[in-house]
GUGU-320784 format. One record per atom (N, C-alpha, C): x, y negated, z. Coordinates in pm, whole numbers, padded with zeros to 5 digits, always signed. Layout:
BEGIN
XYZ/...
% end
This chain:
BEGIN
+00706+08635+00614/+00733+08492+00640/+00607+08460+00730/+00649+08368+00824/+00547+08346+00927/+00498+08218+00896/+00375+08222+00898/+00322+08088+00898/+00303+07981+01019/+00319+07866+00975/+00292+07758+01056/+00194+07697+01044/+00070+07685+01140/-00036+07612+01132/-00039+07471+01123/+00077+07430+01186/+00089+07287+01189/+00152+07233+01080/+00179+07272+00992/+00260+07233+00860/+00194+07130+00790/+00070+07225+00749/-00022+07183+00642/-00075+07049+00708/-00121+07052+00824/-00174+06902+00868/-00093+06799+00893/+00052+06818+00917/+00171+06720+00949/+00203+06680+00833/+00180+06745+00674/+00205+06672+00547/+00103+06594+00531/-00020+06609+00534/-00144+06558+00529/-00121+06427+00592/-00084+06424+00711/-00083+06314+00800/+00030+06191+00750/+00124+06249+00708/+00255+06205+00646/+00182+06116+00512/+00115+06187+00443/+00068+06154+00338/-00009+06026+00344/-00107+06043+00439/-00192+05935+00464/-00115+05823+00528/-00014+05805+00617/+00074+05716+00663/+00136+05654+00541/+00186+05724+00457/+00263+05657+00337/+00163+05596+00247/+00041+05636+00220/-00044+05552+00141/-00097+05423+00198/-00133+05449+00348/-00172+05323+00441/-00032+05191+00400/+00113+05283+00449/+00198+05175+00458/+00192+05100+00294/+00183+05174+00201/+00180+05119+00071/+00069+05028+00034/-00046+05070+00075/-00168+04966+00086/-00148+04834+00130/-00105+04867+00269/-00064+04728+00378/+00044+04651+00289/+00144+04707+00234/+00249+04607+00151/+00192+04570+00037/+00093+04624-00029/+00030+04533-00153/-00055+04420-00099/-00161+04456-00003/-00241+04348+00057/-00135+04226+00116/-00049+04255+00171/+00053+04136+00258/+00141+04070+00113/+00145+04120+00020/+00214+04065-00097/+00155+03937-00120/+00293+03810-00129/+00236+03706-00154/+00183+03626-00030/+00187+03683+00068/+00136+03625+00216/+00257+03525+00277/+00379+03538+00220/+00495+03465+00249/+00515+03340+00155/+00457+03338+00058/+00444+03210+00005/+00398+03076+00046/+00452+02992+00035/+00388+02879+00141/+00368+02760-00014/+00262+02704+00037/+00205+02576-00065/+00332+02492-00080/+00382+02436-00179/+00476+02306-00143/+00476+02223-00038/+00582+02171+00009/+00562+02059+00106/+00492+01953+00068/+00400+01870+00173/+00379+01773+00113/+00398+01636+00097/+00549+01647+00132/+00622+01540+00099/+00681+01555-00057/+00645+01649-00158/+00691+01669-00274/+00588+01615-00353/+00464+01568-00331/+00392+01526-00420/+00294+01375-00397/+00320+01322-00533/+00264+01153-00478/+00115+01170-00492/+00075+01062-00406/-00079+01074-00353/-00094+00956-00436/-00260+00978-00537/-00306+00883-00615/-00444+00831-00571/-00469+00721-00535/-00631+00695-00448/-00660+00600-00593/-00820+00615-00593/-00879+00515-00701/-00960+00430-00635/-00953+00297-00618/-01068+00205-00562/-01069+00220-00421/-01074+00126-00351/-01043+00125-00182/-01003+00002-00127/-00975+00004-00005/-00966-00118+00042/-00865-00101+00166/-00761-00184+00182/-00626-00150+00275/-00593-00276+00346/-00562-00281+00471/-00527-00396+00525/-00381-00366+00626/-00328-00476+00659/-00209-00466+00733/-00242-00568+00845/-00167-00537+00980/-00192-00566+01108/-00075-00605+01166/-00047-00697+01261/+00070-00746+01305/+00042-00724+01460/+00075-00629+01505/+00061-00586+01643/-00101-00561+01641/-00160-00654+01722/-00306-00628+01724/-00410-00731+01621/-00337-00815+01558/-00409-00920+01479/-00391-00894+01330/-00506-00913+01269/-00504-00869+01119/-00393-00996+01069/-00336-00937+00953/-00234-00981+00878/-00272-01028+00760/-00342-00927+00670/-00373-00927+00556/-00451-00831+00510/-00556-00832+00397/-00630-00707+00366/-00665-00719+00201/-00715-00621+00132/-00738-00647+00010/-00803-00496-00073/-00893-00526-00139/-00939-00396-00244/-00875-00395-00341/-00845-00286-00403/-00757-00237-00540/-00833-00119-00608/-00800-00185-00757/-00859-00084-00811/-00794+00077-00845/-00667+00098-00808/-00600+00221-00797/-00431+00220-00726/-00390+00310-00652/-00298+00298-00588/-00239+00443-00599/-00116+00457-00578/-00022+00536-00549/+00088+00556-00443/+00095+00649-00386/+00182+00644-00242/+00286+00728-00281/+00417+00701-00257/+00535+00785-00257/+00509+00911-00161/+00602+01024-00207/+00558+01139-00151/+00596+01127+00019/+00667+01043+00059/+00663+01020+00199/+00577+00928+00281/+00509+00871+00176/+00402+00784+00209/+00457+00617+00290/+00591+00595+00237/+00633+00485+00314/+00620+00350+00231/+00564+00415+00076/+00562+00272-00004/+00426+00298-00084/+00349+00187-00107/+00232+00212-00188/+00250+00137-00305/+00206+00176-00429/+00207+00110-00554/+00066+00074-00598/+00020-00040-00569/-00123-00069-00580/-00139-00165-00718/-00247-00122-00806/-00279-00228-00905/-00438-00260-00879/-00439-00392-00933/-00559-00470-00956/-00607-00515-00828/-00530-00557-00771/-00572-00626-00630/-00652-00757-00631/-00784-00739-00568/-00857-00863-00566/-00947-00865-00444/-00990-00949-00381/-01056-00952-00283/-00976-00965-00156/-00846-00998-00199/-00738-01031-00091/-00733-01154+00002/-00717-01131+00156/-00708-01206+00236/-00593-01214+00324/-00528-01331+00336/-00433-01334+00428/-00467-01433+00540/-00454-01378+00669/-00501-01436+00784/-00417-01521+00878/-00455-01643+00934/-00357-01709+01020/-00455-01694+01162/-00362-01635+01273/-00392-01640+01401/-00520-01545+01371/-00550-01454+01311/-00658-01341+01295/-00779-01409+01210/-00771-01537+01157/-00886-01603+01080/-00849-01602+00944/-00923-01577+00822/-00917-01602+00697/-00845-01740+00668/-00730-01753+00596/-00645-01855+00556/-00643-01855+00401/-00600-01749+00333/-00566-01738+00228/-00624-01647+00149/-00709-01671+00017/-00753-01549-00060/-00636-01520-00173/-00624-01382-00204/-00535-01357-00309/-00594-01271-00416/-00559-01274-00535/-00558-01151-00648/-00422-01137-00703/-00407-01003-00742/-00269-00971-00829/-00310-00887-00915/-00196-00853-01030/-00209-00734-01109/-00164-00627-01028/-00032-00645-00961/+00033-00544-00882/+00060-00603-00767/+00055-00502-00669/+00137-00496-00514/+00200-00375-00474/+00325-00418-00442/+00411-00302-00374/+00384-00345-00194/+00362-00233-00149/+00326-00237-00003/+00411-00141+00082/+00491-00171+00166/+00596-00106+00270/+00497-00031+00370/+00457+00039+00399/+00344+00093+00484/+00396+00101+00596/+00507+00106+00629/+00588+00068+00765/+00580-00052+00796/+00640-00144+00765/+00615-00299+00806/+00529-00372+00780/+00438-00326+00650/+00320-00421+00616/+00384-00524+00520/+00507-00533+00502/+00539-00642+00404/+00509-00605+00272/+00475-00699+00183/+00433-00675+00029/+00518-00756-00073/+00477-00714-00192/+00560-00814-00300/+00420-00785-00400/+00372-00913-00451/+00254-00932-00559/+00333-00982-00665/+00308-00905-00794/+00357-00949-00942/+00267-00960-01049/+00300-00989-01143/+00209-01015-01243/+00136-01167-01225/+00006-01158-01276/-00052-01268-01265/-00120-01274-01087/-00067-01370-01019/-00103-01379-00902/-00171-01490-00869/-00286-01525-00817/-00358-01622-00791/-00396-01626-00620/-00356-01757-00574/-00372-01764-00429/-00460-01889-00400/-00561-01879-00326/-00649-01996-00283/-00683-02034-00117/-00647-02161-00110/-00692-02171+00055/-00827-02167+00074/-00841-02094+00181/-00986-02083+00241/-01025-02185+00364/-01119-02265+00339/-01199-02328+00434/-01074-02435+00463/-01019-02522+00357/-00915-02636+00404/-00968-02725+00487/-00892-02786+00579/-00949-02876+00689/-00977-03017+00599/-00898-03043+00490/-00939-03164+00449/-01044-03175+00322/-01107-03043+00306/-01212-03007+00186/-01178-03016+00060/-01043-03012+00045/-00995-03033-00109/-00939-02898-00166/-00992-02846-00240/-00968-02699-00315/-00803-02707-00347/-00731-02607-00303/-00589-02591-00317/-00572-02452-00350/-00496-02409-00487/-00466-02299-00508/-00294-02284-00596/-00274-02184-00592/-00121-02136-00686/-00141-02031-00758/-00107-02064-00883/-00067-01939-00996/+00068-01934-00990/+00100-01785-01006/+00245-01756-01002/+00253-01601-01060/+00376-01560-01081/+00375-01434-01093/+00495-01369-00993/+00501-01407-00872/+00578-01305-00776/+00554-01393-00637/+00492-01281-00546/+00465-01363-00415/+00516-01246-00326/+00575-01282-00221/+00649-01203-00105/+00606-01231+00021/+00533-01104+00104/+00487-01155+00240/+00578-01071+00310/+00626-01134+00451/+00704-01072+00529/+00622-01058+00673/+00560-00962+00723/+00474-00953+00790/+00510-00987+00941/+00664-00958+00981/+00716-00957+01124/+00718-01126+01131/+00748-01186+01034/+00776-01342+01062/+00646-01429+00987/+00565-01361+00935/+00447-01424+00890/+00461-01512+00794/+00570-01483+00687/+00593-01596+00575/+00574-01541+00446/+00493-01654+00370/+00466-01603+00240/+00572-01680+00155/+00641-01602+00088/+00724-01669-00008/+00702-01677-00177/+00705-01754-00215/+00684-01762-00392/+00837-01823-00442/+00917-01733-00478/+01041-01790-00511/+01075-01808-00673/+00949-01798-00750/+00943-01805-00902/+00881-01936-00909/+00871-02018-01036/+00820-02139-01054/+00651-02098-01036/+00573-02216-00958/+00426-02183-00950/+00380-02295-00989/+00241-02288-01010/+00142-02422-01043/+00047-02454-00907/+00090-02545-00837/+00011-02590-00736/-00107-02679-00760/-00213-02638-00739/-00343-02693-00806/-00413-02757-00675/-00440-02887-00678/-00499-02963-00564/-00630-03031-00592/-00732-03025-00582/-00832-03086-00660/-00829-03092-00812/-00823-03209-00850/-00811-03214-01021/-00637-03230-01083/-00560-03197-00982/-00413-03227-01004/-00375-03093-00991/-00234-03112-01107/-00163-02975-01100/-00028-03012-01109/+00075-02944-01018/+00198-02975-00999/+00263-02835-01036/+00382-02853-01102/+00474-02720-01128/+00590-02735-01025/+00591-02617-00919/+00682-02611-00814/+00765-02502-00833/+00916-02561-00820/+01006-02440-00837/+00999-02332-00708/+00956-02345-00580/+00946-02239-00504/+00840-02311-00394/+00784-02211-00320/+00682-02258-00215/+00716-02159-00101/+00713-02206+00024/+00731-02130+00142/+00617-02172+00245/+00527-02051+00289/+00444-02098+00380/+00467-02011+00481/+00456-02076+00613/+00500-02012+00726/+00377-02010+00828/+00292-01892+00830/+00176-01897+00877/+00203-01928+01041/+00298-01900+01118/+00336-01931+01271/+00293-02064+01269/+00375-02151+01213/+00369-02302+01216/+00266-02375+01145/+00227-02317+01035/+00156-02397+00945/+00220-02475+00860/+00367-02485+00853/+00443-02566+00767/+00422-02508+00616/+00429-02602+00496/+00444-02552+00361/+00565-02630+00329/+00656-02548+00276/+00789-02635+00230/+00799-02595+00045/+00790-02710-00037/+00814-02699-00169/+00942-02734-00216/+00973-02643-00311/+01091-02665-00399/+01070-02801-00498/+01170-02802-00576/+01165-02892-00710/+01016-02919-00751/+00973-03039-00762/+00849-03053-00802/+00818-03130-00957/+00759-03086-01005/+00733-03144-01170/+00575-03190-01173/+00537-03321-01214/+00439-03374-01238/+00366-03457-01163/+00264-03532-01162/+00230-03630-01097/+00095-03631-01017/+00069-03681-00933/-00043-03660-00857/-00067-03795-00807/-00199-03825-00810/-00265-03971-00790/-00303-03952-00672/-00248-04087-00577/-00301-04080-00435/-00479-04098-00438/-00504-04058-00343/-00657-04075-00302/-00698-04240-00264/-00784-04288-00347/-00822-04430-00291/-00835-04466-00175/-00873-04592-00135/-00899-04613-00011/-01030-04592+00046/
% end
């Protein structure tokens, strides 16, 4: 029998390569696993401030207790809204608080529900005005505030029940639906 000197080193080399290949396979195991895509998880935020703009002009802003965003980030469900401000021509016009607000983060439209309180800031006539209702809708593109449910419109010491209210921030007009209640005209 003829001995071949290269046979033993070749077997050792093949064995080392097989062990190295096996160890490398173990080390790479699981590297192909990927985290779930970010669009499949809901985002939850606690306490913060959010605002919406119309082109380069401020439209609204508010503080909140908690918020959740849909996985794609297009809708935010916000609870405990306080210190809300609606702007007219970039200046604070109305303040708002609400139990719950749903915001479209693409258009910056929002719907406020629950106990909603709206107050005029810095009224020109100096008379305090506020609205209490359970539904407020803001259309950011048209700068329209709509209250389609019955609302209590308070001015000074008077209270009126109003079927609906529309406030056009572009023109400054306020349209009231059917009105119930009595208001005394101011004296001379």
